[in-house]
C-alpha positions in Angstrom: -7.6 21.1 49.8 -8.5 20.5 46.1 -11.8 22.0 45.1 -13.5 20.6 42.0 -15.9 22.5 39.8 -19.4 21.5 39.3 -20.4 18.6 37.0 -20.3 19.3 33.3 -23.5 20.3 31.6 -25.4 17.7 29.6 -24.7 19.5 26.3 -20.9 19.2 26.3 -17.8 17.9 28.2 -16.1 19.7 30.9 -12.5 20.7 29.9 -9.8 21.1 32.5 -7.1 23.5 31.5 -3.9 22.8 33.4 -1.4 25.7 33.9 2.0 25.0 35.4 3.4 27.6 37.8 1.4 30.5 36.3 2.0 34.1 37.3 -0.8 36.2 38.6 -1.0 38.0 35.3 -1.2 34.7 33.4 -4.0 33.5 35.6 -6.0 36.7 35.0 -5.6 36.5 31.3 -6.7 32.9 31.2 -9.7 33.8 33.3 -10.6 36.6 31.0 -10.3 34.5 27.9 -12.5 31.8 29.4 -15.0 33.9 31.3 -17.6 34.0 28.6 -17.4 30.3 27.9 -19.0 27.3 29.6 -17.9 24.0 30.9 -14.3 24.7 31.9 -12.1 24.7 35.0 -8.6 26.0 35.4 -6.2 23.8 37.3 -3.3 26.0 38.7 -0.3 23.8 39.6 2.3 25.4 41.8 0.7 28.8 41.9 1.4 29.3 45.6 1.5 33.0 46.5 -0.6 33.9 43.5 -3.8 35.6 44.7 -6.9 34.8 42.7 -10.5 35.9 42.9 -13.0 33.5 44.4 -14.1 31.2 41.6 -15.2 27.6 42.0 -13.8 26.9 38.6 -10.2 27.4 39.9 -8.4 24.4 41.3 -5.2 25.0 43.2 -2.7 22.1 43.3 0.6 22.5 45.3 3.9 21.7 43.6 7.3 22.7 44.7 9.6 24.5 42.3 12.0 21.5 42.0 9.2 19.0 41.0 9.7 17.7 37.5 7.1 18.7 34.8 5.7 15.2 34.5 5.0 14.9 38.2 3.7 18.4 38.6 1.3 18.1 35.6 0.3 14.6 36.7 -0.8 16.1 40.0 -2.8 18.6 38.1 -4.4 16.0 36.0 -5.2 13.9 39.0 -7.0 17.0 40.5 -8.9 17.7 37.3 -12.5 16.9 37.0 -12.9 17.4 33.3 -13.7 14.8 30.7 -10.9 16.3 28.7 -7.6 17.8 29.9 -5.5 20.4 28.2 -1.9 21.3 29.4 -1.4 24.9 28.4 1.9 26.4 27.2 3.4 29.3 29.2 1.7 31.8 27.0 -1.1 32.1 24.5 -4.9 31.9 25.1 -7.8 29.8 23.9 -10.0 31.9 21.5 -13.4 33.2 22.7 -15.3 30.4 20.8 -12.8 27.6 21.6 -15.1 25.5 23.8 -18.3 25.9 21.9 -16.5 24.9 18.7 -14.9 21.9 20.3 -18.3 20.9 21.6 -19.7 21.1 18.2 -17.0 18.9 16.6 -17.1 16.4 19.3 -20.8 15.8 18.6 -19.6 14.7 15.1 -16.8 12.6 16.5 -17.9 11.5 19.9 -15.2 8.7 20.2 -12.4 11.2 19.8 -9.8 10.9 22.6 -7.2 13.4 21.3 -8.1 16.8 19.9 -6.0 19.5 18.3 -6.9 22.7 16.4 -5.5 25.4 14.1 -4.0 28.4 15.7 -2.7 32.0 15.1 0.1 34.2 16.4 1.2 37.8 16.1 3.9 38.7 13.7 6.5 41.4 14.5 4.8 43.8 12.1 1.6 43.4 14.0 -0.1 41.1 11.5 -1.7 37.8 12.2 0.0 34.5 11.2 -2.5 31.7 10.8 -1.3 28.1 11.2 -3.5 25.6 9.2 -2.6 22.0 10.1 -2.7 18.7 8.5 -5.2 16.1 9.7 -4.1 13.2 11.8 -0.9 11.7 10.2 1.0 9.2 12.3 4.1 9.1 10.0 4.4 13.0 10.0 4.0 12.9 13.8 7.2 10.9 14.1 9.0 13.6 12.1 7.3 16.6 13.7 5.1 17.4 16.8 2.8 19.4 14.6 -0.3 19.3 16.8 0.6 22.6 18.4 -0.5 24.4 21.5 -4.2 23.6 22.1 -4.1 19.9 22.6 -6.8 18.0 24.5 -6.6 14.5 25.9 -9.6 12.5 27.2 -9.0 12.0 30.9 -9.6 8.3 30.8 -7.1 7.9 28.0 -4.5 9.6 30.1 -5.3 7.3 33.0 -5.4 4.2 30.8 -2.0 4.8 29.3 -0.4 5.6 32.7 -0.3 9.4 32.4 2.8 11.3 31.5 6.2 9.6 31.5 9.0 10.5 33.8 12.7 11.1 32.8 11.9 12.9 29.5 11.8 16.5 30.7 10.3 18.8 28.1 9.1 16.0 25.8 6.2 14.7 27.9 3.4 15.9 25.7 5.1 14.7 22.5 5.7 11.3 24.1 2.1 10.9 25.3 0.7 12.0 21.9 2.8 9.3 20.2 1.7 6.7 22.7 -1.9 7.7 22.2 -1.4 7.4 18.5 0.0 3.9 18.6 -2.7 2.8 21.1 -5.3 3.3 18.4 -6.9 6.4 20.0 -9.2 8.4 17.8 -7.5 11.7 16.9 -9.6 14.7 15.9 -8.3 17.8 14.1 -10.5 20.8 14.3 -9.7 23.0 11.3 -10.6 26.2 13.1 -8.3 28.8 14.8 -9.0 28.2 18.4 -5.7 29.3 20.1 -3.9 32.7 19.9 -0.3 33.1 20.6 1.4 36.4 21.4 4.3 35.8 19.0 5.2 33.7 16.0 7.0 30.5 16.9 7.8 27.2 15.3 5.2 24.6 15.6 6.5 21.7 17.8 9.7 23.5 18.6 11.7 22.2 21.6 14.2 23.8 23.9 17.8 22.6 23.2 18.0 21.1 26.6 15.1 18.8 25.8 16.5 17.3 22.6 18.0 14.3 24.3 14.6 13.5 25.7 13.0 14.0 22.3 15.5 11.5 20.8 14.6 8.9 23.4 10.9 9.4 22.8 11.3 8.9 19.1 13.5 5.8 19.5 10.9 4.2 21.8 8.2 5.1 19.3 10.0 3.7 16.3 10.9 0.5 18.1 7.1 0.1 19.0 5.9 0.7 15.5 8.0 -1.4 13.2 11.4 0.0 13.7 13.5 2.8 12.3 16.4 5.1 13.0 16.5 8.6 14.5 19.2 10.4 12.5 18.8 13.9 14.0 16.5 15.8 16.3 16.2 19.6 16.0 15.1 22.5 18.2 12.9 23.7 15.3 10.8 20.7 15.7 11.7 18.9 12.5 13.3 15.5 13.2 14.9 13.3 10.7 13.7 9.8 11.3 13.6 7.0 8.8 11.8 3.7 8.6 13.8 0.5 7.8 13.7 -1.6 4.6 12.7 -5.2 5.1 14.7 -7.5 2.8 15.7 -6.5 -0.8 12.5 -7.1 -2.9 12.7 -6.9 -6.6 11.5 -3.5 -7.9 10.1 -3.4 -11.4 10.6 0.1 -12.8 7.9 0.5 -15.4 8.5 3.3 -17.9 6.0 4.0 -20.7 7.9 5.5 -23.5 8.1 6.2 -27.3 11.9 5.4 -27.1 12.7 7.9 -29.8 15.4 10.4 -30.4 14.4 14.1 -30.1 15.7 17.4 -31.2 19.2 18.4 -30.0 19.3 20.4 -26.7 21.8 22.7 -28.3 22.1 24.0 -31.9 24.3 21.6 -33.9 24.3 19.0 -31.2 23.4 15.3 -31.4 19.7 14.2 -31.2 18.7 13.9 -27.6 16.8 11.1 -25.8 15.2 11.9 -22.4 14.7 8.2 -21.9 18.4 7.5 -22.2 19.3 10.4 -20.0 17.0 9.0 -17.3 18.4 5.4 -17.7 22.0 6.6 -17.4 21.1 8.5 -14.2 19.4 5.4 -12.9 22.3 3.1 -13.6 25.0 5.6 -12.4 23.4 7.0 -9.3 21.0 4.5 -7.8 22.3 2.6 -4.8 19.4 0.0 -4.7 20.5 -2.9 -6.7 17.6 -5.4 -7.0 15.6 -3.9 -9.9 14.4 -4.5 -13.4 13.4 -1.9 -16.0 10.2 -2.6 -18.0 10.1 -0.3 -21.1 6.6 -0.2 -22.7 7.6 0.9 -26.2 5.7 2.1 -29.2 5.8 0.1 -32.4 8.3 2.4 -34.1 11.2 3.2 -31.7 14.5 4.4 -32.7 16.9 1.5 -32.9 19.7 3.5 -31.5 17.7 4.2 -28.3 16.9 0.5 -27.8 20.5 -0.5 -28.5 21.8 1.9 -25.9 19.2 1.0 -23.3 20.2 -2.7 -23.8 23.8 -1.8 -23.3 23.1 0.2 -20.2 20.8 -2.4 -18.5 21.8 -5.7 -19.8 19.6 -8.5 -18.5 17.8 -6.1 -16.2 15.9 -4.8 -19.3 12.4 -6.0 -20.3 11.0 -4.6 -23.5 7.2 -4.7 -24.0 5.7 -3.7 -27.4 2.7 -1.4 -27.5 1.1 -0.9 -30.9 -2.2 0.9 -30.0 -3.0 4.7 -30.1 -1.5 6.7 -27.3 -2.9 5.9 -23.9 -0.6 6.3 -20.9 -2.9 4.2 -18.6 -3.0 1.3 -21.1 0.8 1.4 -21.4 1.2 1.4 -17.7 -1.1 -1.5 -17.2 0.7 -3.5 -19.8 4.0 -2.8 -18.2 2.8 -3.9 -14.8 1.3 -7.1 -16.2 4.7 -7.9 -17.7 6.6 -7.0 -14.5 7.6 -9.7 -12.0 8.7 -7.5 -9.1 6.9 -7.5 -5.8 6.9 -3.7 -6.0 6.2 -1.4 -9.0 8.0 1.8 -9.5 6.0 3.8 -12.1 8.4 6.3 -13.7 8.2 8.8 -16.5 10.9 8.8 -19.2 11.7 12.5 -18.8 13.2 12.4 -15.3 16.7 12.7 -13.7 17.7 11.1 -10.5 19.1 13.5 -7.9 19.2 11.4 -4.7 21.1 8.1 -4.9 19.0 6.4 -2.1 15.7 7.5 -3.7 14.4 3.9 -4.1 15.3 3.0 -0.5 13.4 6.1 0.8 10.4 5.2 -1.2 10.5 1.6 -0.4 10.7 2.2 3.4 7.3 3.9 3.2 5.7 1.5 0.7 6.5 -1.4 3.1 4.6 0.2 6.0 1.5 -1.8 7.0 -1.5 -0.7 4.9 0.6 1.3 2.5 -0.7 1.8 -0.9 2.0 3.9 -2.5 4.8 6.3 -1.9 5.9 9.3 -3.9 8.8 11.8 -3.9 9.9 15.4 -4.4 10.0 16.4 -8.0 11.5 19.6 -9.4 11.2 21.4 -12.7 14.5 22.1 -14.4 14.5 25.7 -13.1 14.8 24.3 -9.5 11.2 25.0 -8.5 8.9 22.4 -7.0 6.7 20.4 -9.4 5.3 17.8 -6.9 5.2 17.6 -3.2 2.2 15.2 -3.2 -1.3 15.4 -4.7 -3.9 17.9 -3.4 -7.6 17.6 -4.3 -9.4 20.8 -3.6 -12.9 22.0 -4.6 -13.2 19.4 -7.4 -9.8 20.2 -8.9 -6.6 18.0 -8.5 -3.3 19.8 -8.3 0.3 19.3 -7.1 1.4 20.5 -3.7 4.1 23.1 -3.8 3.9 24.1 -7.5 6.7 26.5 -8.4 8.0 27.0 -4.9 11.8 27.5 -5.0 13.8 24.4 -4.2 15.0 24.4 -0.6 12.0 26.2 0.8 10.7 24.6 4.0 7.1 25.0 3.0 4.2 25.8 5.3 5.1 24.5 8.8 8.1 22.7 7.3 5.8 20.4 5.2 8.5 20.0 2.5 11.0 18.7 5.0 9.0 15.9 6.6 7.7 12.5 5.5 4.0 12.6 5.6 0.7 11.2 4.6 -0.9 12.5 1.3 -4.1 11.7 -0.6 -2.1 10.6 -3.6 1.1 11.0 -5.6 2.0 11.5 -9.3 2.6 8.5 -11.6 5.7 10.4 -12.8 7.4 8.6 -9.9 5.5 6.4 -7.5 6.2 3.1 -5.8 3.5 0.7 -4.8 3.0 -3.0 -4.1 2.1 -4.8 -7.3 -0.7 -6.6 -5.6 -2.4 -3.3 -4.7 -2.2 -2.2 -8.4 -3.9 -5.4 -9.5 -6.5 -5.2 -6.7 -7.8 -1.9 -7.8 -7.7 -2.8 -11.5 -4.8 -0.6 -12.4 -5.3 2.7 -14.2 -8.4 3.4 -16.1 -8.0 3.7 -19.8 -10.9 6.1 -19.9 -8.3 8.7 -19.0 -5.5 8.2 -21.6 -3.5 11.4 -20.9 -4.4 13.4 -17.8 -5.6 12.4 -14.3 -5.2 8.6 -14.7 -2.9 8.7 -11.8 -5.4 10.8 -9.7 -8.1 8.2 -10.5 -5.7 5.4 -9.5 -4.8 7.1 -6.2 -8.5 7.6 -5.4 -9.2 3.9 -6.0 -6.3 3.0 -3.7 -7.6 5.3 -1.0 -11.1 4.0 -1.4 -9.8 0.6 -0.5 -8.4 1.9 2.7 -4.7 2.0 1.7 -2.5 5.0 2.6 -0.3 7.1 0.5 3.0 8.7 1.7 5.4 11.3 0.4 9.1 11.8 1.2 11.5 14.6 0.7 14.4 12.1 0.9 13.8 11.0 -2.7 14.4 13.9 -5.2 14.3 13.9 -8.9 14.1 16.4 -11.7 11.0 16.1 -13.9 11.3 17.7 -17.3 7.5 17.5 -17.5 5.8 16.6 -20.8 9.0 16.8 -22.7 8.0 13.5 -24.4 4.2 13.7 -24.6 1.4 16.1 -25.2 0.5 17.8 -21.9 -2.8 19.3 -22.8 -5.7 18.5 -20.5 -8.9 17.8 -22.4 -12.2 19.0 -21.0 -13.6 15.5 -21.1 -10.8 14.1 -18.9 -11.7 16.6 -16.1 -15.4 15.8 -16.6 -14.7 12.0 -16.5 -12.7 12.4 -13.3 -15.4 14.5 -11.7 -18.2 12.1 -12.6 -16.2 9.2 -11.0 -14.8 11.0 -7.9 -16.8 14.2 -7.2 -17.4 12.9 -3.7 -13.6 12.5 -3.1 -12.2 15.7 -4.8 -12.1 17.7 -1.7 -9.5 16.6 0.8 -8.3 19.5 2.9 -7.1 17.2 5.8 -4.0 16.3 3.7 -3.1 19.9 2.6 -5.2 22.4 4.5 -6.7 25.4 2.8 -8.7 28.1 4.6 -12.3 27.0 5.1 
């Protein structure tokens, strides 16, 4: 007979923790971890033969050894009496303040139907490894099940979506989380460490035997959310999935530039042009064909640079004159107004293309419903990261991943997955032209620095989303062709305009 616990107290929801085939030691450790907390029950599925102390908060559900995970857990969920249900992993424990903290956060977001938290684990040296997670990010979720071990679902959501699916052994929780995401369920991330694991492990890792199920789950999810392809699934939890490109829209590549020859890169060498170096790479490496290049050029360019640009690009080249004092934002605006492409690719003149399919990777994200922009991975010439997306923290904008060696996975593999960000650098960003015009382009109040930050925040304020991809890589020889100094008034201007938005830990978590 199934015994339910008492009704939840008025000041918080009852949480039913479901443990599948737990040992006696596992049950005791869970009871100890939860003993000082309120409003919980422990549903023990398939714990026949395990002796437990008398406790009305323990619910025993029979399940034969051969019963699949989805069926066994579904029986546990059916027997649960909680408002929320959490299917626990084989090891690890909720922290001593987990339920009180969850209660507090649910008061702020009462319509949340999916809840996940930060967590910690013990390293081999005895130290503690803390995992800080990104906030809800559906595109990252298709690349990585990064929600982790303490994952709560509202019980009525589970029932409304038909519970856990059969035939995807080992991937049931991932599948349900993706289904909940595409159903429009409100997802709440609690940026507090509320689960402790006994050993470090990859977030979202899968047993090799489950990878076929993971592939099927992702294929179903992509088909239900606009299409895409699963290129590879991996036991470390990082899956290579890509979104499709719809049509072949004209891309206007807008490059503000002085178009002048610079000093030779080597003693005795010929004068060097970063612009021409970028254009040669664009022509020689880029696989996307339907583009034009709009050069916004100062009034005194070197004729040799213009001549070579014309030879490289032919009728793809549009030259726009700019005869005012330096103002990157004004030059960018003029370039966009003279562009005719459906999408604008803002590009600095001091870059080098690495990935031939860089435009395709950016475009596949920029075409997503509600997308405002897409950005890429940029490296300094010493092969360290310059840009993995924008991060706005404590009133100060910066780049994610600054000076991390190229090839590093990043925290929780963040440099290996496509993901939502708060903004991307104008050194290389792709966006719908209509979005740029809707927000009024870049503000000319910021001629040198932070004009792209201001633009990103205007786009976000209108409800558009920004994405970043590691599948588009470029070198950025930053500020080789302009003065890179940040003036105090530029930071002050940005702060006056956006003080309320210059703290966005949900996109790149910092310790609270």
